[in-house]
N, C-alpha and C positions, 0 to 999 in steps of 0.2 A: 504494500500500500504506500502511496506517496507520503502520507503523514508519518510513516515509520522511519523516514530519513534516508539520506543518501550517504554522506560522509560526515562524521563517522556513523555508519549504519550500525545500530545496536538493538538487539532484542534480548530479553532475559527475564529473570525473576518470575519463573512460571509458577502458577498455582492452579491446580486442577480440582474441581468440585463437581459433585453430581447435581445437576439442575433439575428442573421440573420434568423435562422430557429429553434427557440426554446428559451430556457432560459439557462443562464450561471450562475453558483454559484461559486464564487471565495472564497477561504478560506486559512487560514494559517495553517501550519502543522509542526510538529517536533519542537525542541527547541534548543536554544543555551544559555548557562549560561554566564552571564556577571559578572565576579568576582569582579569588582570594585563597583558594586551597589547591588549585590546579587539578580539580576532579572533574570528571564527566559524570553526570547523573541523568536518570531517565526523565524525558519530557512528557510522555503520554502513557496511558494504560489502555490496552486494547483487550478484546476477548474473541476467542474462536469457539465455535459450537460443533458438537459431533454426537453421534449416536453411541459411540464406544470410546473408552479412554485412550485406546491406541489409534483412534482416528478412523477415517479421515476427518479433519476438522476444517470448518469454514470460518474464515475471519470476517468479522463485522467490518463494514466499509469505513466507519469512523471510530475514533477512540471513544471509550466510555468515560474517561477522566482526562482532563486537559488543564494546563495552567490557566490562570485568570489573573490579570493585573490587579483586580480588586480584592483578591483573596490573600489575606496576610500569611497563610500557611501553604499556599500552592501558587504563588505568583511567578515562579520560575519553571516548575515542573510538577507533574503528578507523582513522580517517584515510582512506587510499586504498591501492590495490594495483596493481602492475604485474606481469603474469603472462606467462611464456613457457614453451614446451614444452621438456622436457629428457628425451630418451629416451621412455620409456612414460608418464612423469608430467609434473607441472607444478612450476615454481618460482615463488614469489611474493615480491616485495619490497614490504613494507607499511610505511607510516609511521604507527605508532601515536601517539595523542595521550594525554598523561598529565600528572599532577601529581606532582612528586617529593616526597620526605620533608620538604623545607623549604617546600613549598607552592607552588613555582613551576611553571608549565606548561611543557611541552616536547614535542618530537617527535623520534623516532629511527627509523632504518630497520631492520626486522626481516626475517630470512630465514625463509620458510615453504616447506613442501613439501606436495604433494597427489598422490594417485594418480588421482583422478577430476576434479579442478578445482572440487570443491564443499566437501569436508571438508579443512581445512588444519591442519597441525601446525607449531609453531615449531621450527626446526631447532636453534637455539642459544638459551639463555635470555637472552643479552646481545645488544644490537643489533650489526649489522655496521658501521653508521656512526651515530654519535650525537653529541650536544652534548659539548663538551669545553673545559676551561680557561676563559680569559677573552678569547679571541680572536674571530675572525670567525664561528665556529659555536658560540657559547656557549649559545644558548637553544634553537634549533630546527634540525633537519635533516629536510627534507620535500620535497614536490613533485618527485618523481623521475621519471627515464626511464632506459631500459636500451637499449644498442645493442651488437651484436657487431661486432668489428673483427678479422678473422683469428681468432687463438686467444685474443683478449682479450674480456672482458666489461667494458663501461664503464658505470658507474652515474653519471649526472649528477643533481645534486640542488641544491636551494636550501638555504641555511643563513642563520641570522639571529644577529647579535651581541648582541641584547638583546630585551626584551619590548616595552613600549610605545614606547620609543625604541630604535632599533637599525637597523643597516644590513643589507641582504640581499644575499647574493652567491651565485654559482654555483660549485659544486665538482665534482670528478670523482674517482671511485675506480676503479681498474683491477685486474681479477683475471685471471690466466691460466687458461684452461680446458683 
């Protein structure tokens, strides 16, 4: 697809879930360059549909998540999404890519909901996990995965202490369901 980019062309961050009538493969595509850290991060999130997890899969013509100038947590890129079923709907954890008011790039985890797996709404205007203070997750919170353990939902994520220079660590947030 044209929106997936030409150079550097990049697709990644797959997440496969069972939909209502088949399977949905979410993926990141295209790139945005973050000049303050010299990273390339995903600009869009797309989805492909298929009857079986091994395919064939049909890509949707347009991305399902895109950057928006007016969005404080997605003004540079949509990042990636991890999706899981919740009752009759879907829950998504997206790490939007943004530039803050001071001009620094960042990433935070946003909570999204969908009834069909294609149209998403942000549940809360603020991130559920985001950069904070001057410590180990000062700049970015991204690259996440989700696992259920009994009545707990565990969100594992990468966090970065700085931009060009910084250490990257793994964190976990736990919510009771």
